[in-house]
N, C-alpha and C positions, 0 to 999 in steps of 0.2 A: 603379729606385723607391726612395723613400727612405719609413721608415720612422718611426711613434713611438719605437719601443725606442732605433732610430739616433739620433733626435736628442734625445732625453733623457740618452743616454749623453755624447755629444758636450757638448752643453751642458756636465753634470759636468763634463767635463775641461778645457775650457776656458774655464769660467769665471771663473776666478782668472787669467788671463792679460788680461783687461779695464784700460785705462788707465781711472781713475772722474774723472780731475781736471774734466771737462765734466760729470759727470753729476750731474744736479738731484737734488734728496731726496725734493722733495712731489708730481713726476711721475712716473709709471710709463715707465721704460726697461727695454729686455730685458737679461737676466742677459750674452746675448753674442750676437753676428748683429745681424741689421735686425728691424724693425721697420716698419710702415706702418698702414694703416685698420683704426679701434677695431671690433670685428666683438663678435655675440651680447652686446652690453651687456644686462644680465638681474639681477633682482633675483630671489636663489633661497634658500630656505631661511635666512633674517634676514641676508644678505650678497648683496653688489653680486659679477656673476661679467664681467669682461671680458677675451673674448678681441681678438684682432689679429694681423692680415698678416703671417707671421716670415718669417726666412729666420735659422737657425740657425747654418749652415755661411759664413756668408762676413758683415759689415757691408753688403752692397749688395741691393738686389733680387733674389730665385733664388726659389729651388721654394718655391712656399707652401706653410707649415705655417700652421695656429691655434698660437698661443701662448696661455697663459691662466693671468690670476692674480685675487684676490677679493678684497676688503677689508670690513669691517664701516662705514668711516668717509669712506672715498673719498679719505683722504689715502695711509695704512701700505699698501701691497699686498703679499703672498703670493703670491709666483712656485708655479703649479703644473706637473704637466707639460703635455707639449705635446699637446693634444687633439686634433688634425685633420692625419698626413702624405698626399702625395699617391702612396697605394700602392696603389690601385685602378686599370684602364685607364679608368675614367668622370671621373680625376682626376689623374691619373699628369703631369701636367706643373703642378699645383696646385690649392691648396685655395684657391680666392679669396673674398673676401669674404658675408659673410652675416649673423642673424641667429639669434635664439634666441627660445623660448616655453616655457612650462611647463605641459604637461596632466596630470594626476592624476599630481601630486608627480614627472613624470619631466620632463629637460629636452632639451629637443629642439635641434636645430641643421640649419637651410637656410642653403648654401653653395651655389657655383659651383664646378666642375668644369672644371677649362681643358686641351683635349688640344688638340697641335700632329700633325697629322694627316699621315702619309708625303706627302702629294701636294702639301703645303704651307702648305693650310689649316689653320683656326683652328676648333674645335668650344666651346660653353661649353654646359656643360647644369647644373640644379639638381639639386641630392641633398638627403639627411636624415644625420641623427643622432642618436644618444639616449644619456642617461646616465642610470642610475637614482641614483649618488652623487653627481652633477657633475663627475667628475672624469676619469672612465675612458669613452669613447665610442665605442659600435658604429653603422659603417654600416649603413644598412640594405639589403638584400635587394632590393627593389624598385628602386632607385636603378641610372640617375637618373629620377629623378620628375618631371620637365621637361624637353623639347629645344626645338630651333628648329621641330623639324616641327610644333610647334603652335602656332605664329605665323604669322600673316597675312603675305600676299608683301609686304606695304608695310614691312614690317620687316627690316631688315638681319641674316640670323644670325648673324655671328659676334661681332656687340655683344652677348652674352644673361648679365648677370651681378649678383652684387649683390643678392640678395633680403632682401626686408627684409618680416618675416612679424608677422601683426596679428591677432586675433579680433574679430569684430563677428558680435553677435546670433548666436552660438553657431558660426558659420560661420568658416574659417580663409581670411585672404589675403596674397598676398604684391606687393608695389609691386617690380619688376626692370626696373634699367637697360638699356636698347636702342638702337639708331641708327635712326633712319626714313630710306628710302630719297631721300627728299627733302632730305636731311644735316643733318638735325638732331635736336637731342636728344628723348627716347621713352621715356615709362615704359608697362611692358603691367603691367596687373591681374591675379595669376594663384585660382584658388582651389580650396579642398577642402574636403570635409569630417569628415577623420580625420587629416592630415599627410602620407598615402602615398599617396593618389592627385589628382594635380594636375590643374587644364586650364586652358588659356587664356580669361579671359570680357571683356577689353575694351583699349583705348589708353586709359590713364586719363588722358594727358596728355602732347602735343607741342607741341613748341617752337618757336619763330622762327628767321627767319634769323641775326637776334642774337645771339642766345641760345645758342649752343653748337652743337656736333653729335655730342656720349654727354653723357648725364647719367648720372654714377657715381653709384652709393651711395645710392639714396631711398631718405628714412624716410617714412611717411605715420602722423601723430598728430594729438591732439586737449589742448588748452589751454582747460580753460574753457569748454568749449562748442566753442570754434573748430577747426576742422580746419586742417592746414598740412600741406604735403611739407617737405621737404629735399632739393636737389638738389645733385651735385658739377659743374659743366658745365666741359667743355673748351672753352677760346679765347670763353668769354662775352666780349659785345662792350665794352670798357672804357669809362664815362663818365662823366667829372670824374675823382673820388679812387677813385669804387668802380670793383671788377672788374677792379682792374690786373693780378693775380696772372694767368698762363696758366692756370690752374685755380682757379676759385671755390666757393665755396660758398655756398646762398643759402636765406632762408625764403619758400617762396610760401608766402602766403597764400590761402583761396579755399574752395570749398566741395563735395561728392561731389553729385552725382547719381546717386543707388542704386539705380537704375532704370535709370539706361543706363551703370551704371558708371562714369561717369567723371569728375572732379574739373577743377571751373571755376575758373578761377587768377584771382584780384581784385588782387595785386598781388608783384612780386619783390623782396626785398630783401635784399643782401649782410650774409652773419653779423656775418663779423669781417675790420675792414679792415688787419691786418697784412700780415704776409711769409707769418708759418706757420700756416694753419689752413686743414683739409679733411678730408673724406668724416668729417662729424660724425653721429654715430648719437647718437638718445634711447632712454632707456626709462622706465619708473612706478617712482618708486620710492615705499616703505612707507604714508606717507600720502596715496599719491595724485600726488604731483608728481611732474614732468618734468623729469629729468636729460639732460645732453650731455657728449658729450666726442667732443674730434676729435684728427686726426692734428698736432700740432704740426711740418709741414713741409707743402711742396708739391712738384710734379716738378717739373724742370728746374733745379734747382740744386746747386754745389756738395755732397758729402757728408763736412762738415768731419773729424769723427772718424775716419769711414774712411781718409780722405786722409793722417790722422795716424796711420794705422794704433794706434786704441785698441782695436778690435775691437768696434764698440756703434756702431750708429747708430740714432737716433730715437727719441722719444718723443710721450707723450700729453698734450695739454692739461689743465689744471683742469679735474674737472668743473663743471657749469655749471646751475642751476635755471634752467628757462625759466620768466618770468613776465607774463602776461597785462595789457596795461597800454593806457592810451589812445592810447599812440606806439607801440605794436604790445609784439613778444616784447621783456622783457629778458631780463636774462642776470646773474643773482646766484651769488656763491658759497653754498655750503651751510657750515652754521656752524663742521662740523667742520676745515672747511678753509681759513677764514677765520682760525680761530682757530689753525691750525700755524703761522702767520704771525706771526713778531714784529714787532713796532713799530722802525721806523727813523727817524729827521730828518736832512735834509740833514748834509752834511759828517759824515756815518756810514762805516764799511764795512761792507758784507754779508758777515753772519759766517751763517750757513743763511738757509732759507728767509724774505724781510723783506717787510714790507709799507710802505706810506705814503700817508694820507689826507689831500690835498688839497682846500682848497676854493681857488676860482678869484674874484679880482676882476680880472684885468687876466691881460698876458702871462707865460709864464713858459717857462724853457729849465732843461731838468738834463741831466747824463750822467751814465753808468755805465760806471767804468770808472779808468784815470789821465790822467796829463796826453796822453799819447803814442798813447794808445789807447785807443777810449772809443764807448758809444753815444749818442746823445743824443735825446734826447723830451721833449712840453712843449706850450702851446698859445699858438696865436696869435690872439688877440683881435681886432686886424680882417681876419684871414681867417674866423676860427672854423675854425679846425681845430686838432684833436689830432692830433699826427702823431708818428713813430718815424723816425730819419735815421740809418744803417748807414754812413756816408762817410767817419765819424773811427775804423773799426774796422782794425786792422791786417788781421784774418784776414777777407777778403772774400767774400761769399758772393753775385756778382751771377751772375742767372741768364740764363734763357734766354729773356725777354719781351725784343722789338724796343724799348722805352724802357727810361727809366732805373729801376733797382730797387730801391735806394736807398734810397728815402723812401719812406713809406707812410703817409696820412691820412685821415681824417674829418673830414666837416663837422659841425659840431654845435655850438652856443651852449651851451657847458659850462659847468658850473659847479661843478663837484666830479670829483674825480680818487682813484678805489685804484687804488694800484701795489703791482702784486706782483712780487719778483725772487727767482728760483730760480736761483743759480750761470748757466746757460746761457740762462734763462728769463724772456721778460718781459713782462706781461698786464697791459694797462692798461682799467678799468672806467669809463665813463663816466656821470657822471648816473643813478646807482642799477643802471648794466648796459645803458644803454640804447643806448648803443656799444661797442665793444671792439676794442682791436688787440692782438693775438699775434703775438712775434716773436723767434726766437732770437738770440744774439750768443754771439761766443765773445772771452773779453781772459782773455790767461793772467797770472796773480798777483793781487793786492789788488784788487779792485773798490770802488770809495768810488763813493758818491751823493754829485753837487755840483752845484750853480749852474753854467753858466755865465754 
């Protein structure tokens, strides 16, 4: 088993060996090693805390720890000591994803313990840890607080993970990812009066045959009185430009029947149409705003900076505020994040985090890079598509999808684009965040923004 002390010592020893050439400046990355899902996103004592799935020892997925960073402005992140390590029998093979909540000025974490059993089976259980200083965490003696033994028979027990905790009417709840015996995604609801005693309440939402077979990283929240779930399905059926990635991320709009404790889904919408956006998680900001962040990657792709032996892999997206509109949820950058990017014009080179605002009257095609190595993006007015195309990059990231993975697009009548570039990150916000595309790219040397 690995310990927090060992992980922190390793980071201090190894972080100086990282090659930062492809590291973005305004996106959270690991000091060394690998990161994936955002976990425990929370506003606590005047600062945002973000935990994340973390393997400090290699720049590939491995023994999952919880890394930890904090920020006052969602741009400048301070790395903190590792919060959780797989050092108990109930989490010995990984501290998998979860969430955070504040109770009586104490910061609580709920996470999944992953256990590879001697008979070859897998167990996943839910655990709690707490901190009075927001940095050092103690796992409670009652762990595990929820196991598959409490689930109905129709739920497949070895997929039981990623609890997202919330409070409603003085009671605590958690939505947890599972898989139904019908081979469809399934979210279950757990409840607790006190954060330590948990029980199964209901199958909160069950998927259809075309909606993927495991819904990872669920999140329940409200924006202006409207209830939503976020789900991260594996192999959601593609539909035109939607759900092209093997692993999708989806807003489910609906409402909860709190008597039956079930979520009644009304619509499913892909959150982001780029190559690299998964496992989004939200929190409530200091003014009641709903802030979302995601892993800026997805499964089934080459790990470029690992393959180049740069000793790190993975980053988070820019945080986004969710705003309810007539067209659904828009994703808008916080002012502090937007202002951290300097304005550039077509023809200029990228020097640090840069942004370009475009008003569209006709089709437009731009490129980032140089004449021999570049990323294409733009707007096709005839098709009403905003797109990102990675086909002209020297470093390719062709994934495991059965279809072409170099181009991503969203169907939308676009009138304006906000384009943000940060070393290896491109994020495009369309019509004030009505739609977004998020992708990584790797160009060696100077990056120039030019028309094609």
